[in-house]
N, C-alpha and C positions, 0 to 999 in steps of 0.2 A: 673601389674596384681592384681586385687582385686576382692573379692567375697563378698557376703552378709553374715554377721554373724548371730548368733542366734536371735538377736533382730533387725535385719534389718540394722545394722550399717555396713559400709564397713570394710572389714578385709584386711589388706595389705598382700602382698606375704610373703613367708617364711623369717624369720629373723635368723641371725647367732646364733647358740646355742652350744650344746655339741660338735658338729663336729669340731668347731673351738676352743675348749678348750685347754689351755696350758697343762692340765693334759694328753692330748692325743698326744702332740707334741713329748715327749720323749718316750712314750709307745704307739705307734700307734695301736698295736694289743695286748690289755691287756688280761691276764688270767681271771681277774675279773674287771668289770666296773659297776658303777651305776651313775645315774644323779638324783639329787633331786632339785626340783624347788619349792620355797616357796615365799609368799608375804613378802615385807619389812614392811608392816603394818604402812605406813606413816612416817617411819624414812627416813630422807632425806640425810643421810650420803652417800657420793659418793666415798669415799676411800675404795677400796676393801681390803686393808691391815687391816683396822680397823674392817671390817666385818669378815675377816678370824680370827682375834684375838678374837673377841667376840664369834664366834661360838665355838672355841676350848679352851676357857679360863676355868679355874677351877670354877669360879663363875657361869658359864653357865650350868655346869653339874647338873642334877637333884639331889636333896638332897638324895633320896633313893640310887642312884648310888654311891654318895660320902660315904654314910654309909656302903654300901656293900664293897667298896674298903677299908675303914678303918678296917672293920672286917677281910677282907682277909689279910691285912698287919699285924694286931695283931696276927692272926693265924700263919703267917709265922715267926714272931718274937718268938712265943711260941716254935717253933722248932729250935731256934737259927739260923735261916736263915735271910738273909738281903732282905727286900722287894724291888721290883724294883723301881728305882727312878721315880718320877712323870714326865711323858712325856710332854714336852712343844712344841706345834706346832707354828712355826714362819714362816711368809711368806718369802720365799727365793727370790722371783722375782715378780715384778708387771709390767704388760704390758697392757696399756689401762685401761679397767675397770675390769681386772681380776688379782687376786693374786694367785701365785703358791706356794704350800707347798711341799717340797721334804722330804720324810722320808724313807731313804734307810738303810738297814742293810745287813748282809751276806746272809739272806734267802729271802728277799723281796725287790722289788723296788716299792715304793708307790708315786704317784703324786696326789695331791688334788688341784683342781682349784676352787677358789671362785670368782664368777663373778656377777656383776650387769648387768642384761639384759637391752637393750635399753629402756629408759623411767624411769629407776630406781625404778620400782614398784615390780620387781621380782628379787630374788636372786637365783643363780644356783650354786650348789656344785657338781663338777664332780670328781669322784674317779677312778683312774686307778691303778691296781695292776698287777705286773709281778712276778711270782714265779721264784726265782733264784736257788732253790734246792727242793728236796723232803721234807726237813724239813720246808721250806717255805710254801709249799702246805698244810702240816699237821698243821702248826701253824695258818694259816689263815682260815682253814676249819670251826672252830666254829664261828669265827667272820663273816664269809661270810653269815651265816644264818640271822644275825641281823644288819649287817652294814648299809644298806639303812634306816632301821627304826631308828637306833640310830642317824645317820646324820640328818635325817628328824627332829627328836626331837630337836637336838642341833640347827639346822638352824631356826626352828620355835621360839626358845627361844632367839635367837640373837637380834631381835629388842628390846626386853625388857632389855637385858643386855646393849645395847648401850644407851637406854634412862636412865637407872640407872646410867651409867657412866657419862652421860652429867649432871645429877642432882648433883652427887657427885663432879664433876669438878667445880660446882658453889659453892663458899664458904658459901653462905647463906643456902644451902640445902644439906642434907645428907640422905642416905638411911636408912630406919628403921632397916634393918638387920645389917648394919654397926654400928649403934648406940648401938643396943643390944649386938653385938659382943664386942665392945669396953668396954661397962659396965661390961660384963661378965668377961673380962680379967682384969678389974680394971683400965682401962685407961680413963674412963670418956667419954664425948662426944667430937666430933671434935671441937666444939666451945670453949671448955675449954682450948684447947692447944694453 
């Protein structure tokens, strides 16, 4: 079954999407769920694990957010408290073109599915959250307001992060920010090592 698209091109029938996400396999009826779909902007990486890593890596977080997090950590240290450790999201499972990240604690069960949609031009991030206690509901309440927007920002920045990583992987090229960081730390450029 196919219909005419906006420009007269044939549009195929429905394609598998969020309903088939690994994020909804373990939590079929989540208390909170969102789906973000963004273009891959020409990056031809087919490994969903690398996309998941790029989306949630420290280098992909906007500079303003990193600065606010550093200020928060310093304020916590000022009161002789220990700041929370930096959370690292790692894909726990890969099935086909989707990577699944599991982030559970005693208050929340969280599943994040990162999938390349057929054709490889769109990236889908599906988040499913199940509250395990009242504390979980309260802890997630402020995040709920901005979660989809934050994931959208991170997913849109991921193609740039993957491109930068591929340049840095090439011994002849290094990122400008990496060079500046090494010089600021007194380590020189990567070519000098």
